[in-house]
PDB file of N, CA, C, O and CB in Angstrom:
ATOM      1  N   MET A   1     -19.158  -9.846  -5.417  1.00  0.00           N
ATOM      2  CA  MET A   1     -20.109  -9.850  -4.337  1.00  0.00           C
ATOM      3  C   MET A   1     -20.972  -8.596  -4.399  1.00  0.00           C
ATOM      4  O   MET A   1     -20.431  -7.492  -4.341  1.00  0.00           O
ATOM      5  CB  MET A   1     -19.394  -9.953  -2.992  1.00  0.00           C
ATOM      6  N   PRO A   2     -22.262  -8.718  -4.511  1.00  0.00           N
ATOM      7  CA  PRO A   2     -23.126  -7.547  -4.526  1.00  0.00           C
ATOM      8  C   PRO A   2     -23.073  -6.821  -3.186  1.00  0.00           C
ATOM      9  O   PRO A   2     -23.027  -7.444  -2.126  1.00  0.00           O
ATOM     10  CB  PRO A   2     -24.565  -7.949  -4.857  1.00  0.00           C
ATOM     11  N   GLY A   3     -23.080  -5.501  -3.255  1.00  0.00           N
ATOM     12  CA  GLY A   3     -23.105  -4.704  -2.031  1.00  0.00           C
ATOM     13  C   GLY A   3     -21.759  -4.517  -1.360  1.00  0.00           C
ATOM     14  O   GLY A   3     -21.684  -3.881  -0.308  1.00  0.00           O
ATOM     15  N   VAL A   4     -20.705  -5.047  -1.933  1.00  0.00           N
ATOM     16  CA  VAL A   4     -19.381  -4.905  -1.330  1.00  0.00           C
ATOM     17  C   VAL A   4     -18.606  -3.844  -2.108  1.00  0.00           C
ATOM     18  O   VAL A   4     -18.442  -3.942  -3.325  1.00  0.00           O
ATOM     19  CB  VAL A   4     -18.611  -6.270  -1.322  1.00  0.00           C
ATOM     20  N   TRP A   5     -18.138  -2.841  -1.392  1.00  0.00           N
ATOM     21  CA  TRP A   5     -17.361  -1.765  -2.004  1.00  0.00           C
ATOM     22  C   TRP A   5     -15.895  -1.978  -1.704  1.00  0.00           C
ATOM     23  O   TRP A   5     -15.542  -2.487  -0.640  1.00  0.00           O
ATOM     24  CB  TRP A   5     -17.825  -0.380  -1.498  1.00  0.00           C
ATOM     25  N   SER A   6     -15.056  -1.601  -2.612  1.00  0.00           N
ATOM     26  CA  SER A   6     -13.630  -1.646  -2.335  1.00  0.00           C
ATOM     27  C   SER A   6     -13.067  -0.245  -2.551  1.00  0.00           C
ATOM     28  O   SER A   6     -13.583   0.534  -3.352  1.00  0.00           O
ATOM     29  CB  SER A   6     -12.904  -2.698  -3.240  1.00  0.00           C
ATOM     30  N   VAL A   7     -12.025   0.049  -1.837  1.00  0.00           N
ATOM     31  CA  VAL A   7     -11.326   1.321  -1.961  1.00  0.00           C
ATOM     32  C   VAL A   7      -9.979   1.033  -2.585  1.00  0.00           C
ATOM     33  O   VAL A   7      -9.302   0.076  -2.211  1.00  0.00           O
ATOM     34  CB  VAL A   7     -11.173   2.041  -0.577  1.00  0.00           C
ATOM     35  N   VAL A   8      -9.595   1.855  -3.528  1.00  0.00           N
ATOM     36  CA  VAL A   8      -8.306   1.677  -4.189  1.00  0.00           C
ATOM     37  C   VAL A   8      -7.316   2.653  -3.566  1.00  0.00           C
ATOM     38  O   VAL A   8      -7.471   3.869  -3.675  1.00  0.00           O
ATOM     39  CB  VAL A   8      -8.421   1.899  -5.736  1.00  0.00           C
ATOM     40  N   TYR A   9      -6.302   2.107  -2.916  1.00  0.00           N
ATOM     41  CA  TYR A   9      -5.255   2.921  -2.320  1.00  0.00           C
ATOM     42  C   TYR A   9      -4.038   2.937  -3.239  1.00  0.00           C
ATOM     43  O   TYR A   9      -3.570   1.874  -3.649  1.00  0.00           O
ATOM     44  CB  TYR A   9      -4.877   2.392  -0.915  1.00  0.00           C
ATOM     45  N   PRO A  10      -3.513   4.116  -3.572  1.00  0.00           N
ATOM     46  CA  PRO A  10      -2.299   4.182  -4.382  1.00  0.00           C
ATOM     47  C   PRO A  10      -1.108   3.626  -3.592  1.00  0.00           C
ATOM     48  O   PRO A  10      -1.016   3.787  -2.375  1.00  0.00           O
ATOM     49  CB  PRO A  10      -2.022   5.641  -4.830  1.00  0.00           C
ATOM     50  N   VAL A  11      -0.220   2.983  -4.307  1.00  0.00           N
ATOM     51  CA  VAL A  11       1.012   2.474  -3.703  1.00  0.00           C
ATOM     52  C   VAL A  11       2.197   2.907  -4.563  1.00  0.00           C
ATOM     53  O   VAL A  11       2.050   3.214  -5.746  1.00  0.00           O
ATOM     54  CB  VAL A  11       0.969   0.916  -3.557  1.00  0.00           C
ATOM     55  N   ILE A  12       3.349   2.924  -3.950  1.00  0.00           N
ATOM     56  CA  ILE A  12       4.593   3.261  -4.648  1.00  0.00           C
ATOM     57  C   ILE A  12       5.471   2.023  -4.645  1.00  0.00           C
ATOM     58  O   ILE A  12       5.738   1.442  -3.593  1.00  0.00           O
ATOM     59  CB  ILE A  12       5.328   4.481  -3.977  1.00  0.00           C
ATOM     60  N   ILE A  13       5.916   1.625  -5.820  1.00  0.00           N
ATOM     61  CA  ILE A  13       6.766   0.439  -5.968  1.00  0.00           C
ATOM     62  C   ILE A  13       8.146   0.902  -6.412  1.00  0.00           C
ATOM     63  O   ILE A  13       8.282   1.695  -7.343  1.00  0.00           O
ATOM     64  CB  ILE A  13       6.157  -0.586  -6.994  1.00  0.00           C
ATOM     65  N   GLU A  14       9.160   0.394  -5.732  1.00  0.00           N
ATOM     66  CA  GLU A  14      10.537   0.765  -6.062  1.00  0.00           C
ATOM     67  C   GLU A  14      11.400  -0.491  -6.093  1.00  0.00           C
ATOM     68  O   GLU A  14      11.285  -1.369  -5.239  1.00  0.00           O
ATOM     69  CB  GLU A  14      11.100   1.796  -5.039  1.00  0.00           C
ATOM     70  N   GLU A  15      12.267  -0.551  -7.100  1.00  0.00           N
ATOM     71  CA  GLU A  15      13.213  -1.667  -7.137  1.00  0.00           C
ATOM     72  C   GLU A  15      14.165  -1.560  -5.963  1.00  0.00           C
ATOM     73  O   GLU A  15      14.668  -0.480  -5.655  1.00  0.00           O
ATOM     74  CB  GLU A  15      13.996  -1.691  -8.470  1.00  0.00           C
ATOM     75  N   ASP A  16      14.410  -2.691  -5.306  1.00  0.00           N
ATOM     76  CA  ASP A  16      15.361  -2.735  -4.203  1.00  0.00           C
ATOM     77  C   ASP A  16      16.747  -3.004  -4.780  1.00  0.00           C
ATOM     78  O   ASP A  16      16.909  -3.870  -5.640  1.00  0.00           O
ATOM     79  CB  ASP A  16      14.965  -3.824  -3.151  1.00  0.00           C
ATOM     80  N   GLU A  17      17.725  -2.276  -4.314  1.00  0.00           N
ATOM     81  CA  GLU A  17      19.091  -2.455  -4.841  1.00  0.00           C
ATOM     82  C   GLU A  17      19.632  -3.854  -4.596  1.00  0.00           C
ATOM     83  O   GLU A  17      20.565  -4.280  -5.277  1.00  0.00           O
ATOM     84  CB  GLU A  17      20.029  -1.438  -4.216  1.00  0.00           C
ATOM     85  N   ARG A  18      19.064  -4.577  -3.634  1.00  0.00           N
ATOM     86  CA  ARG A  18      19.509  -5.949  -3.346  1.00  0.00           C
ATOM     87  C   ARG A  18      18.678  -6.987  -4.085  1.00  0.00           C
ATOM     88  O   ARG A  18      18.881  -8.191  -3.925  1.00  0.00           O
ATOM     89  CB  ARG A  18      19.446  -6.220  -1.850  1.00  0.00           C
ATOM     90  N   GLY A  19      17.735  -6.505  -4.902  1.00  0.00           N
ATOM     91  CA  GLY A  19      16.859  -7.406  -5.643  1.00  0.00           C
ATOM     92  C   GLY A  19      15.442  -7.332  -5.111  1.00  0.00           C
ATOM     93  O   GLY A  19      15.222  -7.039  -3.936  1.00  0.00           O
ATOM     94  N   GLY A  20      14.500  -7.594  -5.969  1.00  0.00           N
ATOM     95  CA  GLY A  20      13.109  -7.543  -5.568  1.00  0.00           C
ATOM     96  C   GLY A  20      12.572  -6.123  -5.579  1.00  0.00           C
ATOM     97  O   GLY A  20      13.169  -5.220  -6.166  1.00  0.00           O
ATOM     98  N   TYR A  21      11.440  -5.942  -4.921  1.00  0.00           N
ATOM     99  CA  TYR A  21      10.739  -4.660  -4.941  1.00  0.00           C
ATOM    100  C   TYR A  21      10.233  -4.313  -3.550  1.00  0.00           C
ATOM    101  O   TYR A  21       9.812  -5.183  -2.788  1.00  0.00           O
ATOM    102  CB  TYR A  21       9.571  -4.693  -5.941  1.00  0.00           C
ATOM    103  N   VAL A  22      10.282  -3.030  -3.237  1.00  0.00           N
ATOM    104  CA  VAL A  22       9.715  -2.504  -2.002  1.00  0.00           C
ATOM    105  C   VAL A  22       8.474  -1.724  -2.403  1.00  0.00           C
ATOM    106  O   VAL A  22       8.489  -0.987  -3.389  1.00  0.00           O
ATOM    107  CB  VAL A  22      10.750  -1.600  -1.206  1.00  0.00           C
ATOM    108  N   VAL A  23       7.404  -1.886  -1.644  1.00  0.00           N
ATOM    109  CA  VAL A  23       6.158  -1.179  -1.955  1.00  0.00           C
ATOM    110  C   VAL A  23       5.617  -0.524  -0.693  1.00  0.00           C
ATOM    111  O   VAL A  23       5.612  -1.122   0.383  1.00  0.00           O
ATOM    112  CB  VAL A  23       5.103  -2.145  -2.561  1.00  0.00           C
ATOM    113  N   VAL A  24       5.160   0.723  -0.845  1.00  0.00           N
ATOM    114  CA  VAL A  24       4.686   1.543   0.270  1.00  0.00           C
ATOM    115  C   VAL A  24       3.277   2.024  -0.046  1.00  0.00           C
ATOM    116  O   VAL A  24       2.970   2.351  -1.193  1.00  0.00           O
ATOM    117  CB  VAL A  24       5.642   2.752   0.534  1.00  0.00           C
ATOM    118  N   CYS A  25       2.419   2.068   0.974  1.00  0.00           N
ATOM    119  CA  CYS A  25       1.091   2.674   0.838  1.00  0.00           C
ATOM    120  C   CYS A  25       1.082   3.944   1.689  1.00  0.00           C
ATOM    121  O   CYS A  25       0.996   3.855   2.914  1.00  0.00           O
ATOM    122  CB  CYS A  25      -0.059   1.671   1.279  1.00  0.00           C
ATOM    123  N   PRO A  26       1.169   5.129   1.065  1.00  0.00           N
ATOM    124  CA  PRO A  26       1.263   6.381   1.806  1.00  0.00           C
ATOM    125  C   PRO A  26       0.047   6.705   2.684  1.00  0.00           C
ATOM    126  O   PRO A  26       0.163   7.514   3.605  1.00  0.00           O
ATOM    127  CB  PRO A  26       1.473   7.490   0.847  1.00  0.00           C
ATOM    128  N   ALA A  27      -1.105   6.100   2.425  1.00  0.00           N
ATOM    129  CA  ALA A  27      -2.302   6.388   3.215  1.00  0.00           C
ATOM    130  C   ALA A  27      -2.189   5.890   4.648  1.00  0.00           C
ATOM    131  O   ALA A  27      -2.885   6.379   5.537  1.00  0.00           O
ATOM    132  CB  ALA A  27      -3.512   5.769   2.561  1.00  0.00           C
ATOM    133  N   PHE A  28      -1.305   4.908   4.873  1.00  0.00           N
ATOM    134  CA  PHE A  28      -1.144   4.309   6.192  1.00  0.00           C
ATOM    135  C   PHE A  28       0.306   4.467   6.636  1.00  0.00           C
ATOM    136  O   PHE A  28       1.217   3.956   5.986  1.00  0.00           O
ATOM    137  CB  PHE A  28      -1.561   2.810   6.179  1.00  0.00           C
ATOM    138  N   GLU A  29       0.516   5.165   7.728  1.00  0.00           N
ATOM    139  CA  GLU A  29       1.868   5.376   8.224  1.00  0.00           C
ATOM    140  C   GLU A  29       2.526   4.022   8.543  1.00  0.00           C
ATOM    141  O   GLU A  29       1.952   3.194   9.251  1.00  0.00           O
ATOM    142  CB  GLU A  29       1.851   6.290   9.482  1.00  0.00           C
ATOM    143  N   GLY A  30       3.714   3.816   8.019  1.00  0.00           N
ATOM    144  CA  GLY A  30       4.462   2.591   8.288  1.00  0.00           C
ATOM    145  C   GLY A  30       3.982   1.374   7.533  1.00  0.00           C
ATOM    146  O   GLY A  30       4.372   0.255   7.865  1.00  0.00           O
ATOM    147  N   CYS A  31       3.143   1.557   6.521  1.00  0.00           N
ATOM    148  CA  CYS A  31       2.616   0.426   5.761  1.00  0.00           C
ATOM    149  C   CYS A  31       3.483   0.192   4.534  1.00  0.00           C
ATOM    150  O   CYS A  31       3.345   0.875   3.519  1.00  0.00           O
ATOM    151  CB  CYS A  31       1.142   0.671   5.348  1.00  0.00           C
ATOM    152  N   TYR A  32       4.369  -0.773   4.639  1.00  0.00           N
ATOM    153  CA  TYR A  32       5.250  -1.110   3.528  1.00  0.00           C
ATOM    154  C   TYR A  32       5.597  -2.588   3.612  1.00  0.00           C
ATOM    155  O   TYR A  32       5.450  -3.221   4.657  1.00  0.00           O
ATOM    156  CB  TYR A  32       6.536  -0.236   3.543  1.00  0.00           C
ATOM    157  N   THR A  33       6.056  -3.117   2.500  1.00  0.00           N
ATOM    158  CA  THR A  33       6.453  -4.513   2.438  1.00  0.00           C
ATOM    159  C   THR A  33       7.354  -4.690   1.229  1.00  0.00           C
ATOM    160  O   THR A  33       7.771  -3.709   0.613  1.00  0.00           O
ATOM    161  CB  THR A  33       5.213  -5.457   2.363  1.00  0.00           C
ATOM    162  N   GLN A  34       7.653  -5.923   0.891  1.00  0.00           N
ATOM    163  CA  GLN A  34       8.501  -6.195  -0.257  1.00  0.00           C
ATOM    164  C   GLN A  34       8.099  -7.505  -0.898  1.00  0.00           C
ATOM    165  O   GLN A  34       7.279  -8.248  -0.356  1.00  0.00           O
ATOM    166  CB  GLN A  34       9.974  -6.226   0.148  1.00  0.00           C
ATOM    167  N   GLY A  35       8.677  -7.787  -2.052  1.00  0.00           N
ATOM    168  CA  GLY A  35       8.453  -9.044  -2.746  1.00  0.00           C
ATOM    169  C   GLY A  35       9.519  -9.242  -3.794  1.00  0.00           C
ATOM    170  O   GLY A  35      10.169  -8.289  -4.225  1.00  0.00           O
ATOM    171  N   ASP A  36       9.695 -10.473  -4.199  1.00  0.00           N
ATOM    172  CA  ASP A  36      10.703 -10.791  -5.223  1.00  0.00           C
ATOM    173  C   ASP A  36      10.278 -10.303  -6.606  1.00  0.00           C
ATOM    174  O   ASP A  36      11.123 -10.002  -7.449  1.00  0.00           O
ATOM    175  CB  ASP A  36      10.956 -12.301  -5.265  1.00  0.00           C
ATOM    176  N   THR A  37       8.970 -10.227  -6.836  1.00  0.00           N
ATOM    177  CA  THR A  37       8.436  -9.735  -8.109  1.00  0.00           C
ATOM    178  C   THR A  37       7.437  -8.616  -7.809  1.00  0.00           C
ATOM    179  O   THR A  37       7.005  -8.455  -6.668  1.00  0.00           O
ATOM    180  CB  THR A  37       7.756 -10.893  -8.933  1.00  0.00           C
ATOM    181  N   VAL A  38       7.077  -7.856  -8.823  1.00  0.00           N
ATOM    182  CA  VAL A  38       6.068  -6.810  -8.644  1.00  0.00           C
ATOM    183  C   VAL A  38       4.759  -7.442  -8.184  1.00  0.00           C
ATOM    184  O   VAL A  38       4.101  -6.914  -7.288  1.00  0.00           O
ATOM    185  CB  VAL A  38       5.857  -6.008  -9.960  1.00  0.00           C
ATOM    186  N   GLU A  39       4.377  -8.561  -8.782  1.00  0.00           N
ATOM    187  CA  GLU A  39       3.137  -9.231  -8.427  1.00  0.00           C
ATOM    188  C   GLU A  39       3.134  -9.653  -6.963  1.00  0.00           C
ATOM    189  O   GLU A  39       2.134  -9.477  -6.267  1.00  0.00           O
ATOM    190  CB  GLU A  39       2.919 -10.441  -9.322  1.00  0.00           C
ATOM    191  N   GLU A  40       4.247 -10.209  -6.492  1.00  0.00           N
ATOM    192  CA  GLU A  40       4.352 -10.630  -5.096  1.00  0.00           C
ATOM    193  C   GLU A  40       4.320  -9.419  -4.169  1.00  0.00           C
ATOM    194  O   GLU A  40       3.674  -9.454  -3.122  1.00  0.00           O
ATOM    195  CB  GLU A  40       5.642 -11.441  -4.872  1.00  0.00           C
ATOM    196  N   ALA A  41       5.016  -8.347  -4.552  1.00  0.00           N
ATOM    197  CA  ALA A  41       5.022  -7.134  -3.731  1.00  0.00           C
ATOM    198  C   ALA A  41       3.611  -6.555  -3.616  1.00  0.00           C
ATOM    199  O   ALA A  41       3.212  -6.115  -2.538  1.00  0.00           O
ATOM    200  CB  ALA A  41       5.985  -6.082  -4.326  1.00  0.00           C
ATOM    201  N   LEU A  42       2.852  -6.551  -4.717  1.00  0.00           N
ATOM    202  CA  LEU A  42       1.482  -6.044  -4.686  1.00  0.00           C
ATOM    203  C   LEU A  42       0.572  -6.926  -3.832  1.00  0.00           C
ATOM    204  O   LEU A  42      -0.275  -6.412  -3.101  1.00  0.00           O
ATOM    205  CB  LEU A  42       0.927  -5.943  -6.104  1.00  0.00           C
ATOM    206  N   ALA A  43       0.736  -8.230  -3.916  1.00  0.00           N
ATOM    207  CA  ALA A  43      -0.044  -9.136  -3.069  1.00  0.00           C
ATOM    208  C   ALA A  43       0.284  -8.889  -1.603  1.00  0.00           C
ATOM    209  O   ALA A  43      -0.606  -8.896  -0.753  1.00  0.00           O
ATOM    210  CB  ALA A  43       0.230 -10.613  -3.442  1.00  0.00           C
ATOM    211  N   ASN A  44       1.558  -8.672  -1.308  1.00  0.00           N
ATOM    212  CA  ASN A  44       1.972  -8.436   0.077  1.00  0.00           C
ATOM    213  C   ASN A  44       1.451  -7.109   0.610  1.00  0.00           C
ATOM    214  O   ASN A  44       1.062  -7.029   1.775  1.00  0.00           O
ATOM    215  CB  ASN A  44       3.484  -8.470   0.184  1.00  0.00           C
ATOM    216  N   ILE A  45       1.436  -6.058  -0.223  1.00  0.00           N
ATOM    217  CA  ILE A  45       0.942  -4.768   0.263  1.00  0.00           C
ATOM    218  C   ILE A  45      -0.574  -4.825   0.439  1.00  0.00           C
ATOM    219  O   ILE A  45      -1.115  -4.170   1.330  1.00  0.00           O
ATOM    220  CB  ILE A  45       1.332  -3.625  -0.713  1.00  0.00           C
ATOM    221  N   ARG A  46      -1.255  -5.588  -0.384  1.00  0.00           N
ATOM    222  CA  ARG A  46      -2.702  -5.764  -0.193  1.00  0.00           C
ATOM    223  C   ARG A  46      -2.963  -6.358   1.191  1.00  0.00           C
ATOM    224  O   ARG A  46      -3.848  -5.901   1.915  1.00  0.00           O
ATOM    225  CB  ARG A  46      -3.307  -6.680  -1.307  1.00  0.00           C
ATOM    226  N   GLU A  47      -2.193  -7.370   1.546  1.00  0.00           N
ATOM    227  CA  GLU A  47      -2.332  -8.001   2.859  1.00  0.00           C
ATOM    228  C   GLU A  47      -1.980  -7.011   3.980  1.00  0.00           C
ATOM    229  O   GLU A  47      -2.662  -6.975   5.004  1.00  0.00           O
ATOM    230  CB  GLU A  47      -1.432  -9.256   2.949  1.00  0.00           C
ATOM    231  N   ALA A  48      -0.930  -6.216   3.794  1.00  0.00           N
ATOM    232  CA  ALA A  48      -0.532  -5.234   4.802  1.00  0.00           C
ATOM    233  C   ALA A  48      -1.624  -4.173   4.988  1.00  0.00           C
ATOM    234  O   ALA A  48      -1.908  -3.770   6.116  1.00  0.00           O
ATOM    235  CB  ALA A  48       0.801  -4.566   4.404  1.00  0.00           C
ATOM    236  N   ILE A  49      -2.230  -3.724   3.897  1.00  0.00           N
ATOM    237  CA  ILE A  49      -3.313  -2.741   3.980  1.00  0.00           C
ATOM    238  C   ILE A  49      -4.514  -3.348   4.710  1.00  0.00           C
ATOM    239  O   ILE A  49      -5.129  -2.691   5.550  1.00  0.00           O
ATOM    240  CB  ILE A  49      -3.725  -2.257   2.562  1.00  0.00           C
ATOM    241  N   GLU A  50      -4.842  -4.582   4.396  1.00  0.00           N
ATOM    242  CA  GLU A  50      -5.951  -5.259   5.076  1.00  0.00           C
ATOM    243  C   GLU A  50      -5.688  -5.343   6.576  1.00  0.00           C
ATOM    244  O   GLU A  50      -6.606  -5.157   7.375  1.00  0.00           O
ATOM    245  CB  GLU A  50      -6.165  -6.672   4.494  1.00  0.00           C
ATOM    246  N   LEU A  51      -4.455  -5.619   6.964  1.00  0.00           N
ATOM    247  CA  LEU A  51      -4.112  -5.669   8.386  1.00  0.00           C
ATOM    248  C   LEU A  51      -4.242  -4.288   9.028  1.00  0.00           C
ATOM    249  O   LEU A  51      -4.721  -4.175  10.157  1.00  0.00           O
ATOM    250  CB  LEU A  51      -2.684  -6.207   8.573  1.00  0.00           C
ATOM    251  N   CYS A  52      -3.823  -3.240   8.322  1.00  0.00           N
ATOM    252  CA  CYS A  52      -3.980  -1.875   8.839  1.00  0.00           C
ATOM    253  C   CYS A  52      -5.453  -1.546   9.033  1.00  0.00           C
ATOM    254  O   CYS A  52      -5.828  -0.952  10.044  1.00  0.00           O
ATOM    255  CB  CYS A  52      -3.327  -0.851   7.886  1.00  0.00           C
ATOM    256  N   LEU A  53      -6.287  -1.925   8.078  1.00  0.00           N
ATOM    257  CA  LEU A  53      -7.719  -1.675   8.168  1.00  0.00           C
ATOM    258  C   LEU A  53      -8.345  -2.434   9.334  1.00  0.00           C
ATOM    259  O   LEU A  53      -9.189  -1.891  10.047  1.00  0.00           O
ATOM    260  CB  LEU A  53      -8.405  -2.062   6.863  1.00  0.00           C
ATOM    261  N   GLU A  54      -7.940  -3.678   9.532  1.00  0.00           N
ATOM    262  CA  GLU A  54      -8.445  -4.474  10.658  1.00  0.00           C
ATOM    263  C   GLU A  54      -8.082  -3.812  11.984  1.00  0.00           C
ATOM    264  O   GLU A  54      -8.903  -3.755  12.900  1.00  0.00           O
ATOM    265  CB  GLU A  54      -7.877  -5.913  10.608  1.00  0.00           C
ATOM    266  N   GLU A  55      -6.860  -3.317  12.083  1.00  0.00           N
ATOM    267  CA  GLU A  55      -6.408  -2.668  13.311  1.00  0.00           C
ATOM    268  C   GLU A  55      -7.232  -1.403  13.581  1.00  0.00           C
ATOM    269  O   GLU A  55      -7.636  -1.153  14.716  1.00  0.00           O
ATOM    270  CB  GLU A  55      -4.904  -2.324  13.218  1.00  0.00           C
ATOM    271  N   LEU A  56      -7.476  -0.611  12.539  1.00  0.00           N
ATOM    272  CA  LEU A  56      -8.280   0.596  12.701  1.00  0.00           C
ATOM    273  C   LEU A  56      -9.695   0.256  13.156  1.00  0.00           C
ATOM    274  O   LEU A  56     -10.236   0.906  14.050  1.00  0.00           O
ATOM    275  CB  LEU A  56      -8.323   1.386  11.393  1.00  0.00           C
ATOM    276  N   ARG A  57     -10.295  -0.760  12.543  1.00  0.00           N
ATOM    277  CA  ARG A  57     -11.646  -1.182  12.936  1.00  0.00           C
ATOM    278  C   ARG A  57     -11.666  -1.629  14.392  1.00  0.00           C
ATOM    279  O   ARG A  57     -12.584  -1.284  15.136  1.00  0.00           O
ATOM    280  CB  ARG A  57     -12.147  -2.323  12.025  1.00  0.00           C
ATOM    281  N   ALA A  58     -10.662  -2.390  14.799  1.00  0.00           N
ATOM    282  CA  ALA A  58     -10.593  -2.875  16.184  1.00  0.00           C
ATOM    283  C   ALA A  58     -10.492  -1.716  17.174  1.00  0.00           C
ATOM    284  O   ALA A  58     -10.967  -1.813  18.306  1.00  0.00           O
ATOM    285  CB  ALA A  58      -9.393  -3.820  16.359  1.00  0.00           C
ATOM    286  N   GLU A  59      -9.870  -0.621  16.740  1.00  0.00           N
ATOM    287  CA  GLU A  59      -9.732   0.562  17.584  1.00  0.00           C
ATOM    288  C   GLU A  59     -10.928   1.505  17.452  1.00  0.00           C
ATOM    289  O   GLU A  59     -10.983   2.540  18.116  1.00  0.00           O
ATOM    290  CB  GLU A  59      -8.452   1.303  17.235  1.00  0.00           C
ATOM    291  N   GLY A  60     -11.888   1.143  16.591  1.00  0.00           N
ATOM    292  CA  GLY A  60     -13.069   1.973  16.386  1.00  0.00           C
ATOM    293  C   GLY A  60     -12.813   3.214  15.560  1.00  0.00           C
ATOM    294  O   GLY A  60     -13.577   4.178  15.620  1.00  0.00           O
ATOM    295  N   ARG A  61     -11.739   3.191  14.787  1.00  0.00           N
ATOM    296  CA  ARG A  61     -11.404   4.355  13.951  1.00  0.00           C
ATOM    297  C   ARG A  61     -11.775   4.095  12.502  1.00  0.00           C
ATOM    298  O   ARG A  61     -11.901   2.950  12.068  1.00  0.00           O
ATOM    299  CB  ARG A  61      -9.904   4.693  14.059  1.00  0.00           C
ATOM    300  N   GLU A  62     -11.946   5.181  11.766  1.00  0.00           N
ATOM    301  CA  GLU A  62     -12.292   5.105  10.354  1.00  0.00           C
ATOM    302  C   GLU A  62     -11.037   4.908   9.500  1.00  0.00           C
ATOM    303  O   GLU A  62      -9.943   5.332   9.870  1.00  0.00           O
ATOM    304  CB  GLU A  62     -13.043   6.374   9.919  1.00  0.00           C
ATOM    305  N   ALA A  63     -11.219   4.267   8.370  1.00  0.00           N
ATOM    306  CA  ALA A  63     -10.120   4.102   7.416  1.00  0.00           C
ATOM    307  C   ALA A  63      -9.835   5.448   6.764  1.00  0.00           C
ATOM    308  O   ALA A  63     -10.760   6.211   6.488  1.00  0.00           O
ATOM    309  CB  ALA A  63     -10.462   3.022   6.337  1.00  0.00           C
ATOM    310  N   PRO A  64      -8.567   5.745   6.518  1.00  0.00           N
ATOM    311  CA  PRO A  64      -8.255   7.007   5.852  1.00  0.00           C
ATOM    312  C   PRO A  64      -8.674   6.953   4.387  1.00  0.00           C
ATOM    313  O   PRO A  64      -8.679   5.882   3.780  1.00  0.00           O
ATOM    314  CB  PRO A  64      -6.753   7.325   5.967  1.00  0.00           C
ATOM    315  N   PRO A  65      -9.023   8.095   3.825  1.00  0.00           N
ATOM    316  CA  PRO A  65      -9.323   8.096   2.393  1.00  0.00           C
ATOM    317  C   PRO A  65      -8.032   7.906   1.610  1.00  0.00           C
ATOM    318  O   PRO A  65      -6.953   8.224   2.110  1.00  0.00           O
ATOM    319  CB  PRO A  65     -10.033   9.414   1.971  1.00  0.00           C
ATOM    320  N   PRO A  66      -8.127   7.393   0.395  1.00  0.00           N
ATOM    321  CA  PRO A  66      -6.925   7.276  -0.431  1.00  0.00           C
ATOM    322  C   PRO A  66      -6.316   8.658  -0.649  1.00  0.00           C
ATOM    323  O   PRO A  66      -7.036   9.642  -0.820  1.00  0.00           O
ATOM    324  CB  PRO A  66      -7.251   6.603  -1.792  1.00  0.00           C
ATOM    325  N   ARG A  67      -5.004   8.724  -0.642  1.00  0.00           N
ATOM    326  CA  ARG A  67      -4.299   9.966  -0.913  1.00  0.00           C
ATOM    327  C   ARG A  67      -3.984  10.064  -2.382  1.00  0.00           C
ATOM    328  O   ARG A  67      -3.798   9.059  -3.069  1.00  0.00           O
ATOM    329  CB  ARG A  67      -3.020  10.065  -0.086  1.00  0.00           C
ATOM    330  N   ARG A  68      -3.927  11.279  -2.847  1.00  0.00           N
ATOM    331  CA  ARG A  68      -3.469  11.508  -4.220  1.00  0.00           C
ATOM    332  C   ARG A  68      -1.950  11.384  -4.205  1.00  0.00           C
ATOM    333  O   ARG A  68      -1.286  12.069  -3.426  1.00  0.00           O
ATOM    334  CB  ARG A  68      -3.934  12.925  -4.772  1.00  0.00           C
ATOM    335  N   VAL A  69      -1.402  10.543  -5.032  1.00  0.00           N
ATOM    336  CA  VAL A  69       0.034  10.319  -5.070  1.00  0.00           C
ATOM    337  C   VAL A  69       0.559  10.788  -6.423  1.00  0.00           C
ATOM    338  O   VAL A  69       0.082  10.358  -7.474  1.00  0.00           O
ATOM    339  CB  VAL A  69       0.380   8.817  -4.820  1.00  0.00           C
ATOM    340  N   LEU A  70       1.534  11.665  -6.378  1.00  0.00           N
ATOM    341  CA  LEU A  70       2.169  12.157  -7.598  1.00  0.00           C
ATOM    342  C   LEU A  70       3.597  11.631  -7.645  1.00  0.00           C
ATOM    343  O   LEU A  70       4.263  11.528  -6.615  1.00  0.00           O
ATOM    344  CB  LEU A  70       2.145  13.718  -7.663  1.00  0.00           C
ATOM    345  N   VAL A  71       4.055  11.305  -8.827  1.00  0.00           N
ATOM    346  CA  VAL A  71       5.424  10.852  -9.010  1.00  0.00           C
ATOM    347  C   VAL A  71       6.072  11.810 -10.004  1.00  0.00           C
ATOM    348  O   VAL A  71       5.525  12.070 -11.076  1.00  0.00           O
ATOM    349  CB  VAL A  71       5.487   9.352  -9.512  1.00  0.00           C
ATOM    350  N   GLY A  72       7.210  12.317  -9.649  1.00  0.00           N
ATOM    351  CA  GLY A  72       7.901  13.248 -10.532  1.00  0.00           C
ATOM    352  C   GLY A  72       9.383  12.931 -10.602  1.00  0.00           C
ATOM    353  O   GLY A  72       9.865  11.986  -9.978  1.00  0.00           O
ATOM    354  N   SER A  73      10.080  13.726 -11.358  1.00  0.00           N
ATOM    355  CA  SER A  73      11.525  13.569 -11.500  1.00  0.00           C
ATOM    356  C   SER A  73      12.179  14.925 -11.301  1.00  0.00           C
ATOM    357  O   SER A  73      11.590  15.964 -11.599  1.00  0.00           O
ATOM    358  CB  SER A  73      11.898  12.968 -12.889  1.00  0.00           C
ATOM    359  N   VAL A  74      13.397  14.902 -10.796  1.00  0.00           N
ATOM    360  CA  VAL A  74      14.160  16.126 -10.578  1.00  0.00           C
ATOM    361  C   VAL A  74      15.531  15.919 -11.202  1.00  0.00           C
ATOM    362  O   VAL A  74      16.226  14.961 -10.864  1.00  0.00           O
ATOM    363  CB  VAL A  74      14.271  16.482  -9.046  1.00  0.00           C
ATOM    364  N   ALA A  75      15.921  16.789 -12.092  1.00  0.00           N
ATOM    365  CA  ALA A  75      17.269  16.724 -12.687  1.00  0.00           C
ATOM    366  C   ALA A  75      18.248  17.384 -11.732  1.00  0.00           C
ATOM    367  O   ALA A  75      18.002  18.480 -11.229  1.00  0.00           O
ATOM    368  CB  ALA A  75      17.313  17.420 -14.097  1.00  0.00           C
ATOM    369  N   VAL A  76      19.359  16.703 -11.490  1.00  0.00           N
ATOM    370  CA  VAL A  76      20.388  17.238 -10.582  1.00  0.00           C
ATOM    371  C   VAL A  76      21.711  17.299 -11.331  1.00  0.00           C
ATOM    372  O   VAL A  76      22.722  17.718 -10.767  1.00  0.00           O
ATOM    373  CB  VAL A  76      20.524  16.359  -9.284  1.00  0.00           C
TER     374      VAL A  76
END
């Protein structure tokens, strides 16, 4: 669609110990979901982010900018 901009929000995907995947979007407090596959989890978080954006618009607030997300490891 010409003239339509999209924002890319980083997400964190983690395997759930009970199966499937949990995915979180750090830009939105409490924005997380799950899915049986990575693809399903990503589709679900896209929908959750869209709902967060709709809620912000309804409240007259601006969408947060994407956060820089770093992933690291710690040896213990």
